[in-house]
N, CA and C atoms as an extended XYZ file, in Angstrom:
306
Properties=species:S:1:pos:R:3:atomname:S:1:resname:S:1:resid:I:1 pbc="F F F"
N       -14.749       55.498       31.303 N   UNK     1
C       -14.328       54.008       30.997 CA  UNK     1
C       -14.731       53.662       29.654 C   UNK     1
N       -14.019       52.763       29.134 N   UNK     2
C       -14.185       52.270       27.611 CA  UNK     2
C       -15.210       50.983       27.789 C   UNK     2
N       -15.694       50.796       26.657 N   UNK     3
C       -16.938       49.658       26.474 CA  UNK     3
C       -15.960       48.380       26.268 C   UNK     3
N       -16.409       47.160       26.686 N   UNK     4
C       -15.643       46.129       26.316 CA  UNK     4
C       -15.443       45.737       24.749 C   UNK     4
N       -16.426       46.194       24.146 N   UNK     5
C       -16.325       45.922       22.481 CA  UNK     5
C       -15.237       46.916       22.038 C   UNK     5
N       -15.024       48.102       22.605 N   UNK     6
C       -14.014       48.998       22.173 CA  UNK     6
C       -12.696       48.513       22.554 C   UNK     6
N       -12.505       47.700       23.506 N   UNK     7
C       -11.392       47.286       24.031 CA  UNK     7
C       -10.912       46.031       23.300 C   UNK     7
N       -11.713       44.971       23.464 N   UNK     8
C       -11.622       43.526       22.633 CA  UNK     8
C       -12.022       43.761       21.345 C   UNK     8
N       -11.253       43.517       20.293 N   UNK     9
C       -11.643       43.711       18.947 CA  UNK     9
C       -12.171       42.249       18.525 C   UNK     9
N       -11.322       41.203       18.502 N   UNK    10
C       -11.841       39.960       18.273 CA  UNK    10
C       -10.694       39.041       18.733 C   UNK    10
N       -11.117       37.719       18.863 N   UNK    11
C       -10.214       36.726       19.377 CA  UNK    11
C        -9.213       36.255       18.191 C   UNK    11
N        -8.092       35.839       18.653 N   UNK    12
C        -7.132       35.172       17.487 CA  UNK    12
C        -7.316       33.714       17.806 C   UNK    12
N        -7.527       32.951       16.623 N   UNK    13
C        -7.755       31.588       16.675 CA  UNK    13
C        -6.674       30.959       15.734 C   UNK    13
N        -5.419       30.673       16.101 N   UNK    14
C        -4.598       30.095       15.060 CA  UNK    14
C        -4.018       28.774       15.868 C   UNK    14
N        -3.417       27.988       15.259 N   UNK    15
C        -2.879       26.629       15.680 CA  UNK    15
C        -2.059       26.969       16.917 C   UNK    15
N        -1.124       27.799       16.942 N   UNK    16
C        -0.258       28.129       18.036 CA  UNK    16
C        -0.944       28.375       19.211 C   UNK    16
N        -2.067       29.517       19.014 N   UNK    17
C        -2.760       29.918       20.290 CA  UNK    17
C        -3.805       28.757       20.654 C   UNK    17
N        -4.290       28.061       19.732 N   UNK    18
C        -5.200       26.745       20.236 CA  UNK    18
C        -4.337       25.961       21.109 C   UNK    18
N        -3.111       25.681       20.732 N   UNK    19
C        -2.258       24.880       21.670 CA  UNK    19
C        -2.101       25.322       23.075 C   UNK    19
N        -1.939       26.680       23.044 N   UNK    20
C        -1.726       27.416       24.151 CA  UNK    20
C        -2.756       27.311       25.102 C   UNK    20
N        -3.971       27.488       24.550 N   UNK    21
C        -5.256       27.354       25.121 CA  UNK    21
C        -5.534       25.950       25.961 C   UNK    21
N        -5.049       24.847       25.035 N   UNK    22
C        -5.182       23.460       25.925 CA  UNK    22
C        -4.233       23.321       26.715 C   UNK    22
N        -3.063       23.755       26.793 N   UNK    23
C        -1.875       23.353       27.642 CA  UNK    23
C        -2.055       24.371       28.927 C   UNK    23
N        -2.028       25.681       28.504 N   UNK    24
C        -1.771       26.697       29.735 CA  UNK    24
C        -2.840       27.585       30.004 C   UNK    24
N        -4.024       27.287       29.517 N   UNK    25
C        -5.264       28.310       29.458 CA  UNK    25
C        -4.865       29.626       29.170 C   UNK    25
N        -4.058       29.879       27.805 N   UNK    26
C        -3.854       31.140       27.445 CA  UNK    26
C        -4.627       31.473       26.326 C   UNK    26
N        -5.306       32.799       26.316 N   UNK    27
C        -6.181       33.015       25.181 CA  UNK    27
C        -5.624       34.322       24.523 C   UNK    27
N        -5.763       34.559       23.131 N   UNK    28
C        -5.112       35.879       22.501 CA  UNK    28
C        -6.362       36.635       21.962 C   UNK    28
N        -6.117       38.073       22.013 N   UNK    29
C        -7.169       38.826       21.585 CA  UNK    29
C        -6.496       39.960       20.708 C   UNK    29
N        -7.160       40.538       19.637 N   UNK    30
C        -6.804       41.628       19.164 CA  UNK    30
C        -7.409       42.772       20.015 C   UNK    30
N        -6.601       43.553       20.296 N   UNK    31
C        -7.259       44.785       21.296 CA  UNK    31
C        -6.956       46.162       20.842 C   UNK    31
N        -7.592       47.101       21.205 N   UNK    32
C        -7.477       48.559       20.811 CA  UNK    32
C        -6.102       48.854       21.199 C   UNK    32
N        -5.541       49.690       20.251 N   UNK    33
C        -4.057       50.141       20.477 CA  UNK    33
C        -3.935       50.905       21.743 C   UNK    33
N        -4.845       51.573       22.244 N   UNK    34
C        -4.732       52.668       23.435 CA  UNK    34
C        -5.094       51.746       24.610 C   UNK    34
N        -5.616       50.639       24.528 N   UNK    35
C        -5.946       49.730       25.850 CA  UNK    35
C        -4.651       49.338       26.594 C   UNK    35
N        -4.736       49.537       27.876 N   UNK    36
C        -3.804       48.895       28.830 CA  UNK    36
C        -3.965       47.774       29.451 C   UNK    36
N        -3.146       47.136       30.225 N   UNK    37
C        -3.376       45.812       30.725 CA  UNK    37
C        -4.464       45.612       31.697 C   UNK    37
N        -4.607       46.705       32.543 N   UNK    38
C        -5.794       46.556       33.531 CA  UNK    38
C        -7.123       46.781       32.790 C   UNK    38
N        -7.163       47.656       31.842 N   UNK    39
C        -8.483       47.657       31.032 CA  UNK    39
C        -8.817       46.317       30.332 C   UNK    39
N        -7.712       45.583       29.764 N   UNK    40
C        -7.772       44.379       28.941 CA  UNK    40
C        -8.446       43.367       29.986 C   UNK    40
N        -7.772       43.278       31.241 N   UNK    41
C        -8.184       42.432       32.374 CA  UNK    41
C        -9.518       42.471       32.493 C   UNK    41
N        -9.951       43.675       32.984 N   UNK    42
C       -11.330       43.822       33.303 CA  UNK    42
C       -12.401       43.457       32.281 C   UNK    42
N       -11.984       43.878       30.824 N   UNK    43
C       -13.013       43.621       29.945 CA  UNK    43
C       -13.095       42.072       29.600 C   UNK    43
N       -12.019       41.463       29.799 N   UNK    44
C       -12.059       39.882       29.520 CA  UNK    44
C       -13.079       39.356       30.647 C   UNK    44
N       -12.653       39.627       32.025 N   UNK    45
C       -13.289       39.207       33.184 CA  UNK    45
C       -14.801       39.469       33.146 C   UNK    45
N       -15.300       40.683       32.685 N   UNK    46
C       -16.770       41.100       32.469 CA  UNK    46
C       -17.313       40.359       31.422 C   UNK    46
N       -16.830       40.210       30.157 N   UNK    47
C       -17.245       39.615       28.981 CA  UNK    47
C       -17.601       38.069       29.074 C   UNK    47
N       -16.490       37.421       29.643 N   UNK    48
C       -16.566       35.848       29.738 CA  UNK    48
C       -16.701       35.354       31.133 C   UNK    48
N       -16.900       36.080       32.131 N   UNK    49
C       -17.043       35.773       33.501 CA  UNK    49
C       -16.023       34.746       33.873 C   UNK    49
N       -14.821       35.025       33.747 N   UNK    50
C       -13.646       34.326       34.286 CA  UNK    50
C       -12.645       35.179       35.267 C   UNK    50
N       -11.568       34.374       35.641 N   UNK    51
C       -10.762       35.217       36.522 CA  UNK    51
C        -9.467       35.204       35.649 C   UNK    51
N        -8.947       36.213       35.507 N   UNK    52
C        -7.574       36.422       34.747 CA  UNK    52
C        -6.460       36.704       35.638 C   UNK    52
N        -5.592       35.810       35.377 N   UNK    53
C        -4.211       35.938       36.296 CA  UNK    53
C        -3.199       36.782       35.807 C   UNK    53
N        -2.920       36.756       34.463 N   UNK    54
C        -1.994       37.562       33.755 CA  UNK    54
C        -2.219       38.061       32.574 C   UNK    54
N        -1.732       39.265       32.096 N   UNK    55
C        -2.111       39.819       30.695 CA  UNK    55
C        -0.705       40.200       30.099 C   UNK    55
N        -0.371       39.683       28.865 N   UNK    56
C         0.847       40.152       28.198 CA  UNK    56
C         0.457       40.773       26.877 C   UNK    56
N         0.987       42.068       26.521 N   UNK    57
C         0.584       42.685       25.435 CA  UNK    57
C         1.720       42.840       24.596 C   UNK    57
N         1.520       42.923       23.271 N   UNK    58
C         2.546       43.063       22.183 CA  UNK    58
C         2.137       44.022       21.006 C   UNK    58
N         2.705       44.925       20.697 N   UNK    59
C         2.490       45.855       19.556 CA  UNK    59
C         3.215       45.110       18.264 C   UNK    59
N         2.305       44.785       17.275 N   UNK    60
C         2.645       44.046       16.259 CA  UNK    60
C         2.714       45.094       14.955 C   UNK    60
N         3.917       45.205       14.309 N   UNK    61
C         3.938       46.091       13.363 CA  UNK    61
C         3.405       45.705       12.058 C   UNK    61
N         2.787       46.619       11.283 N   UNK    62
C         2.279       46.051       10.030 CA  UNK    62
C         3.441       46.007        8.977 C   UNK    62
N         2.999       44.965        8.080 N   UNK    63
C         4.046       44.457        7.099 CA  UNK    63
C         4.024       45.533        5.880 C   UNK    63
N         5.141       45.749        5.261 N   UNK    64
C         5.258       46.613        4.101 CA  UNK    64
C         4.881       45.649        2.978 C   UNK    64
N         4.068       45.984        2.079 N   UNK    65
C         3.509       45.301        0.935 CA  UNK    65
C         3.995       45.909       -0.402 C   UNK    65
N         4.105       45.178       -1.427 N   UNK    66
C         4.559       45.613       -2.783 CA  UNK    66
C         3.689       44.919       -4.010 C   UNK    66
N         3.116       45.569       -4.682 N   UNK    67
C         2.252       44.791       -5.685 CA  UNK    67
C         2.539       45.420       -7.115 C   UNK    67
N         2.940       44.505       -8.040 N   UNK    68
C         2.993       44.847       -9.490 CA  UNK    68
C         1.705       45.106      -10.154 C   UNK    68
N         1.582       46.223      -10.693 N   UNK    69
C         0.260       46.504      -11.450 CA  UNK    69
C         0.638       46.970      -12.911 C   UNK    69
N        -0.432       47.310      -13.701 N   UNK    70
C        -0.028       47.699      -15.165 CA  UNK    70
C         0.429       49.082      -14.881 C   UNK    70
N         0.363       49.805      -14.176 N   UNK    71
C         0.596       51.232      -13.811 CA  UNK    71
C         2.263       51.355      -13.163 C   UNK    71
N         2.684       50.166      -12.856 N   UNK    72
C         3.875       50.076      -12.082 CA  UNK    72
C         3.841       49.407      -10.747 C   UNK    72
N         4.835       49.699       -9.967 N   UNK    73
C         4.870       48.955       -8.567 CA  UNK    73
C         4.049       49.943       -7.729 C   UNK    73
N         3.194       49.341       -6.877 N   UNK    74
C         2.435       50.024       -5.843 CA  UNK    74
C         2.885       49.606       -4.660 C   UNK    74
N         3.213       50.376       -3.655 N   UNK    75
C         3.712       50.105       -2.427 CA  UNK    75
C         2.627       50.455       -1.186 C   UNK    75
N         2.674       49.612       -0.215 N   UNK    76
C         1.554       50.036        0.665 CA  UNK    76
C         2.055       49.346        1.994 C   UNK    76
N         1.232       49.579        3.241 N   UNK    77
C         1.580       48.931        4.298 CA  UNK    77
C         0.266       48.551        5.115 C   UNK    77
N         0.373       47.404        5.704 N   UNK    78
C        -0.664       46.890        6.697 CA  UNK    78
C        -0.652       47.888        8.022 C   UNK    78
N        -1.843       48.045        8.631 N   UNK    79
C        -1.619       48.689        9.770 CA  UNK    79
C        -1.234       47.995       11.050 C   UNK    79
N        -0.500       48.684       11.977 N   UNK    80
C        -0.303       48.220       13.160 CA  UNK    80
C        -1.340       47.763       13.941 C   UNK    80
N        -1.087       46.832       14.959 N   UNK    81
C        -2.223       46.491       15.748 CA  UNK    81
C        -1.620       45.872       17.078 C   UNK    81
N        -2.392       45.699       17.915 N   UNK    82
C        -1.840       45.224       19.336 CA  UNK    82
C        -2.641       43.961       19.655 C   UNK    82
N        -1.713       43.089       20.136 N   UNK    83
C        -2.173       41.705       20.721 CA  UNK    83
C        -2.143       41.598       22.134 C   UNK    83
N        -2.999       40.823       22.715 N   UNK    84
C        -3.109       40.814       24.286 CA  UNK    84
C        -3.261       39.180       24.440 C   UNK    84
N        -2.034       38.640       25.230 N   UNK    85
C        -2.222       37.153       25.490 CA  UNK    85
C        -2.776       37.048       26.945 C   UNK    85
N        -3.935       36.416       27.313 N   UNK    86
C        -4.592       36.600       28.684 CA  UNK    86
C        -4.301       35.136       29.210 C   UNK    86
N        -3.826       34.974       30.440 N   UNK    87
C        -3.810       33.775       31.196 CA  UNK    87
C        -4.915       33.667       32.164 C   UNK    87
N        -5.666       32.561       32.041 N   UNK    88
C        -6.705       32.386       33.089 CA  UNK    88
C        -6.360       31.536       34.146 C   UNK    88
N        -7.149       31.689       35.278 N   UNK    89
C        -6.944       30.868       36.453 CA  UNK    89
C        -7.148       29.360       36.120 C   UNK    89
N        -6.614       28.357       36.685 N   UNK    90
C        -6.724       27.121       36.399 CA  UNK    90
C        -8.256       26.767       36.798 C   UNK    90
N        -8.869       26.034       35.799 N   UNK    91
C       -10.306       25.562       35.960 CA  UNK    91
C       -11.136       26.477       35.188 C   UNK    91
N       -10.690       27.794       34.747 N   UNK    92
C       -11.528       28.677       33.815 CA  UNK    92
C       -11.113       28.301       32.500 C   UNK    92
N       -12.277       28.520       31.598 N   UNK    93
C       -11.831       28.472       30.214 CA  UNK    93
C       -12.912       29.375       29.343 C   UNK    93
N       -12.606       29.639       28.080 N   UNK    94
C       -13.627       30.585       27.299 CA  UNK    94
C       -13.838       29.730       26.062 C   UNK    94
N       -15.062       29.469       25.667 N   UNK    95
C       -15.617       28.617       24.706 CA  UNK    95
C       -16.115       29.462       23.389 C   UNK    95
N       -15.282       29.888       22.476 N   UNK    96
C       -15.683       30.693       21.512 CA  UNK    96
C       -16.727       30.161       20.476 C   UNK    96
N       -16.749       28.901       20.436 N   UNK    97
C       -17.528       28.089       19.452 CA  UNK    97
C       -18.795       27.659       20.165 C   UNK    97
N       -19.236       28.112       21.354 N   UNK    98
C       -20.457       27.531       22.252 CA  UNK    98
C       -21.871       27.524       21.445 C   UNK    98
N       -21.911       28.557       20.557 N   UNK    99
C       -23.340       28.746       19.894 CA  UNK    99
C       -23.344       27.972       18.265 C   UNK    99
N       -22.226       27.465       18.138 N   UNK   100
C       -22.146       26.777       16.801 CA  UNK   100
C       -22.574       25.370       16.492 C   UNK   100
N       -23.283       25.028       15.392 N   UNK   101
C       -23.851       23.706       15.302 CA  UNK   101
C       -22.845       22.774       14.766 C   UNK   101
N       -22.847       21.476       15.182 N   UNK   102
C       -21.994       20.693       14.422 CA  UNK   102
C       -22.360       19.720       13.293 C   UNK   102
């Protein structure tokens, strides 16, 4: 069994995801590419002490990049990554900022 830290890499905090959190109790995480939905669900439930209703995963392709330098054009690519959108049972929530000072 993998550790929760190996499965959940970091939370995604964008405007779109924050709106989903407020309306539908959906939270997004960058997860390990090899993690499946069952492992993601168990990791979120253990780490945040919440009940997960649904898990949706998306494999995000890395973008191709091109940079002009003195030596010519350098081409590269960002790495591929996996995103998980987790729906919590009504009444549950995750506070990512609970330790921060205002």
